[in-house]
Backbone as CSV, one residue per row, in Angstrom:
resi,resn,N_x,N_y,N_z,CA_x,CA_y,CA_z,C_x,C_y,C_z
1,MET,7.570,-4.629,26.600,7.088,-4.163,25.383,7.155,-5.386,24.368
2,ASP,5.953,-5.655,23.821,5.754,-6.909,22.972,6.284,-6.682,21.602
3,ILE,6.564,-7.759,20.843,7.238,-7.641,19.534,6.367,-6.929,18.492
4,LYS,5.061,-7.033,18.718,4.180,-6.380,17.691,4.209,-4.853,17.756
5,LYS,4.286,-4.315,19.000,4.398,-2.933,19.193,5.801,-2.403,18.677
6,ILE,6.765,-3.113,18.840,8.147,-2.824,18.381,8.182,-2.750,16.868
7,LEU,7.563,-3.723,16.212,7.581,-3.747,14.803,6.637,-2.619,14.178
8,ILE,5.574,-2.274,14.850,4.714,-1.219,14.363,5.513,0.213,14.541
9,ILE,6.160,0.371,15.653,6.959,1.615,15.804,8.066,1.684,14.735
10,THR,8.780,0.569,14.645,9.941,0.626,13.673,9.328,0.832,12.214
11,GLY,8.234,0.192,11.824,7.609,0.402,10.487,7.276,1.900,10.352
12,ALA,6.684,2.475,11.364,6.182,3.897,11.153,7.429,4.723,11.191
13,ALA,8.534,4.450,11.933,9.709,5.276,11.822,10.426,5.182,10.422
14,LEU,10.443,4.103,9.917,10.894,3.943,8.504,10.066,4.596,7.444
15,LEU,8.745,4.543,7.638,7.890,5.165,6.744,8.033,6.752,6.759
16,VAL,8.185,7.244,8.025,8.347,8.626,8.079,9.792,9.089,7.529
17,PHE,10.738,8.339,7.772,12.048,8.652,7.192,12.022,8.619,5.641
18,PHE,11.429,7.561,5.069,11.298,7.564,3.648,10.492,8.738,3.030
19,LEU,9.423,9.022,3.753,8.660,10.259,3.296,9.419,11.538,3.308
20,VAL,10.266,11.645,4.463,11.056,12.924,4.495,12.171,12.932,3.551
21,THR,12.809,11.843,3.322,14.078,11.861,2.483,13.693,11.753,1.036
22,GLN,12.675,11.106,0.570,12.286,10.941,-0.746,10.688,11.249,-1.010
23,PRO,10.380,12.451,-0.981,8.973,12.656,-1.068,8.372,12.346,-2.497
24,VAL,9.093,12.596,-3.516,8.719,12.436,-4.967,8.404,10.937,-4.916
25,GLN,9.327,10.100,-4.754,9.208,8.591,-4.917,8.064,8.158,-3.934
26,SER,7.875,8.617,-2.801,6.838,8.268,-1.953,5.372,8.572,-2.562
27,ALA,5.276,9.718,-3.190,4.160,10.096,-3.777,3.806,9.161,-4.972
28,GLY,4.838,8.685,-5.668,4.681,7.759,-6.775,4.116,6.444,-6.322
29,ILE,4.666,5.892,-5.191,4.258,4.798,-4.666,2.830,4.906,-4.200
30,VAL,2.543,5.836,-3.458,1.021,6.005,-3.001,0.165,6.084,-4.237
31,ASN,0.577,6.794,-5.226,-0.219,6.868,-6.436,-0.504,5.438,-7.124
32,SER,0.551,4.829,-7.228,0.430,3.418,-7.923,-0.321,2.548,-6.942
33,ILE,-0.349,2.530,-5.695,-1.174,1.737,-4.757,-2.553,2.074,-5.080
34,LEU,-2.920,3.510,-4.970,-4.278,3.903,-5.163,-4.804,3.559,-6.570
35,THR,-4.036,3.609,-7.544,-4.407,3.164,-8.802,-4.742,1.655,-8.894
36,SER,-3.836,0.788,-8.303,-4.148,-0.477,-8.174,-5.464,-0.935,-7.400
37,LEU,-5.641,-0.265,-6.470,-6.922,-0.325,-5.652,-8.179,-0.036,-6.456
38,ARG,-7.997,1.168,-7.125,-9.082,1.564,-7.950,-9.460,0.608,-9.154
39,GLU,-8.389,0.158,-9.752,-8.663,-0.968,-10.796,-9.120,-2.288,-10.252
40,GLY,-8.685,-2.693,-9.186,-9.385,-3.881,-8.451,-10.851,-3.631,-8.176
41,ALA,-11.203,-2.461,-7.698,-12.511,-2.142,-7.256,-13.382,-2.195,-8.664
42,GLU,-12.792,-1.530,-9.679,-13.629,-1.515,-10.977,-13.666,-3.083,-11.373
43,ALA,-12.863,-3.855,-11.285,-12.948,-5.233,-11.772,-14.019,-5.880,-11.022
44,VAL,-14.113,-5.704,-9.645,-15.143,-6.411,-8.837,-16.394,-5.877,-9.288
45,ILE,-16.573,-4.649,-9.479,-17.803,-4.020,-9.887,-18.256,-4.597,-11.276
46,THR,-17.415,-4.761,-12.170,-17.687,-5.185,-13.456,-18.108,-6.833,-13.364
47,PHE,-17.457,-7.462,-12.478,-17.911,-8.834,-12.283,-19.299,-8.969,-11.752
48,VAL,-19.594,-8.129,-10.666,-20.916,-8.193,-10.029,-21.956,-7.864,-10.988
49,ARG,-21.683,-6.835,-11.803,-22.622,-6.334,-12.759,-22.977,-7.490,-13.929
50,THR,-21.973,-8.117,-14.221,-22.061,-9.278,-15.271,-22.795,-10.328,-14.634
51,VAL,-22.571,-10.776,-13.445,-23.316,-11.854,-12.717,-24.739,-11.495,-12.567
52,PHE,-25.061,-10.300,-12.238,-26.505,-10.041,-11.915,-27.324,-9.279,-13.040
53,GLN,-26.597,-9.282,-14.245,-27.254,-8.682,-15.500,-28.423,-9.520,-15.921
54,SER,-29.432,-8.837,-16.260,-30.740,-9.576,-16.722,-30.692,-9.779,-18.152
């Protein structure tokens, strides 16, 4: 078994453990990640619109 597979399985196990033991905090983390991704996408869209604005 290679190290990459061991790390993936360990990471997945820790993720499941965290989700089961602290679901409210997990939801908060997911929400903040999605908010950051949305804000980043909006910034890219604003940049592209500004560059190609006539």
